[in-house]
Structures are given as C-alpha cells and as structure tokens.
C-alpha positions in Angstrom: 42.9 76.4 -101.5 41.4 76.5 -104.9 41.8 79.2 -107.4 38.8 80.5 -109.2 39.0 81.0 -112.9 40.5 79.1 -115.8 43.5 77.0 -115.0 45.3 77.7 -118.2 46.6 81.2 -119.1 45.4 80.9 -122.7 41.8 80.4 -121.4 42.1 83.5 -119.2 43.4 85.5 -122.1 40.5 84.4 -124.3 38.0 85.3 -121.5 39.5 88.7 -121.2 39.2 89.3 -124.9 35.5 88.3 -124.9 34.9 90.8 -122.1 36.7 93.6 -124.0 34.9 92.9 -127.2 31.5 93.1 -125.5 32.4 96.6 -124.0 33.5 98.0 -127.3 31.9 101.4 -128.0 30.3 101.7 -124.6 32.2 104.9 -123.7 31.0 106.5 -127.0 27.5 105.7 -126.1 27.9 107.1 -122.5 29.2 110.4 -123.9 26.4 110.5 -126.4 23.9 110.2 -123.6 25.6 112.5 -121.2 26.4 115.4 -123.6 22.8 116.9 -123.6 22.7 116.7 -119.8 26.1 118.5 -119.6 25.0 121.2 -122.0 21.8 121.7 -120.0 23.8 122.1 -116.8 26.1 124.6 -118.5 23.1 126.6 -119.8 21.5 126.6 -116.3 24.7 127.9 -114.8 24.9 130.7 -117.4 21.2 131.5 -116.8 21.5 131.8 -113.1 24.7 133.9 -113.5 22.7 136.3 -115.7 19.9 136.5 -113.2 22.3 137.2 -110.4 24.0 139.9 -112.5 20.7 141.5 -113.4 19.8 141.6 -109.7 23.0 143.4 -108.9 22.5 145.9 -111.8 19.0 146.6 -110.6 20.1 147.1 -107.1 22.9 149.5 -108.2 20.4 151.5 -110.3 17.9 151.6 -107.4 20.6 152.8 -105.0 21.7 155.5 -107.3 18.1 156.6 -108.0 17.4 156.6 -104.2 20.6 158.7 -103.6 19.3 161.3 -106.1 15.8 161.2 -104.6 17.0 161.6 -101.0 19.1 164.7 -101.8 16.4 166.6 -103.7 14.5 169.3 -101.8 11.1 168.7 -100.3 8.4 169.2 -103.0 7.8 167.8 -106.4 10.2 167.0 -109.2 12.4 164.5 -107.3 10.5 161.5 -108.8 11.5 162.4 -112.4 15.1 163.0 -111.4 15.3 159.6 -109.5 13.7 157.7 -112.4 16.0 159.3 -114.9 19.1 158.4 -112.8 18.0 154.8 -112.3 17.1 154.3 -116.0 20.3 156.1 -117.1 22.4 153.8 -115.0 20.8 150.7 -116.4 21.2 152.0 -120.0 24.9 152.7 -119.2 25.7 149.4 -117.6 23.7 147.0 -119.8 20.7 148.2 -121.8 19.8 144.6 -122.9 20.3 143.0 -119.5 16.9 143.8 -118.1 13.9 143.8 -120.4 10.5 145.3 -119.5 12.2 147.8 -117.2 10.0 149.6 -114.7 11.1 152.2 -112.1 8.8 153.2 -109.3 9.4 155.9 -106.7 7.6 156.7 -103.5 7.8 158.6 -100.2 6.7 157.4 -96.8 7.0 159.8 -93.9 10.5 161.2 -94.1 11.9 158.4 -96.4 12.0 158.1 -100.1 12.4 154.9 -102.1 13.2 153.7 -105.6 12.3 150.3 -107.0 13.7 148.9 -110.2 12.0 145.8 -111.7 12.1 143.9 -114.9 12.9 140.5 -116.5 16.4 139.1 -116.7 18.0 138.0 -119.9 16.6 134.6 -121.1 19.3 132.0 -121.9 17.2 128.9 -121.5 13.9 129.0 -123.4 10.7 129.0 -121.3 12.5 130.1 -118.2 11.8 133.7 -117.2 13.1 135.3 -114.1 11.6 138.5 -112.7 14.1 140.8 -111.0 13.1 143.5 -108.5 15.3 145.5 -106.2 14.4 148.4 -103.9 16.5 151.0 -102.1 15.2 153.6 -99.6 16.6 156.0 -97.1 15.8 159.2 -95.2 15.4 162.5 -96.9 18.7 164.4 -96.6 18.0 167.7 -94.9 20.6 170.5 -95.2 19.7 173.0 -92.5 21.2 176.5 -92.5 23.4 177.5 -89.6 21.3 180.5 -88.8 17.5 180.8 -88.1 15.1 178.4 -86.7 16.4 175.4 -88.7 13.1 174.5 -90.3 14.2 175.2 -94.0 13.8 171.6 -95.1 10.7 170.5 -93.2 7.4 170.0 -94.9 5.4 173.2 -95.2 8.3 175.4 -94.0 8.5 177.5 -97.2 4.8 178.3 -97.4 
C-alpha cells in the first residue's frame, strides 16, 4: 500500500505551513461579510415582535371597547363611550406603539362591535405593517324581575 503525501515529515510540515498562510485573515473577512446579514436578521426579529405586540394591544383595546359598548343601554351614546375606552387603553398601554390610530364602532342586529386599527412601530425603514383587530358580542340586556321583561328591547321605552 502506498501512502499519499510527502514522504518526509519536513515536507509535510512545510505544506501545512503554506496552507495556513493562505487562509490567514479569512475568518475576519467572513465576519465582515456576515455582520450586516446578522444585524438585518436581528432587526427583522425585533420588527415582527413589535408588530405582534401591537396586534395584541389593539385586540385588548378592541375587547375593552366592545365590553363597554355591550353593556351600554340601547340607544345613542354608546359609540363615544366605546371609542373613549379603546383609545384610553391604547394611550395607557403604549401611546407610541400604534400610529394613525382609528377606532370604529358598529351595531348589527343585537350585536355591537369595536375595531381598532393603525400602523405598528417601524423598526426597519420602508417596512410598514398595518394592524387591525375587531371584537364583537351580543348586547347585554338586564331585564327587571317584574313586568313583561321588555325593558331592553328596541323601541320598548317609547
């Protein structure tokens, strides 16, 4: 069997030195090329974390606004109370977390809804993420124990 490579140890040592000299500084060059990529990945992780957090805050505000809207009596005025509650919650949790905040309310049949929308914080330039969350539920109706039980239905007080 024949061995590959130099027959003398001195020649093997010289060949190893030549290989090491040709690779000198390569790891520095690799880091110099990979650092911008790593920073971009880190910024992307932070950006998507902020978008997720903004969605959670918008959902919490929509739920609290819908909770207020559902418990208000039938008639006008519940929209302002729901918008004030949702906006107040976002101002309390993080006023700079969602920009261009817009709160919508509505009523369909016997359900009321609140929708909170806006734009999440921008960490990476030129990347904007729109956030919109909606919560809805049936109108809470507290009926008296006596009488016909129509105190909270539409047109019952007229």
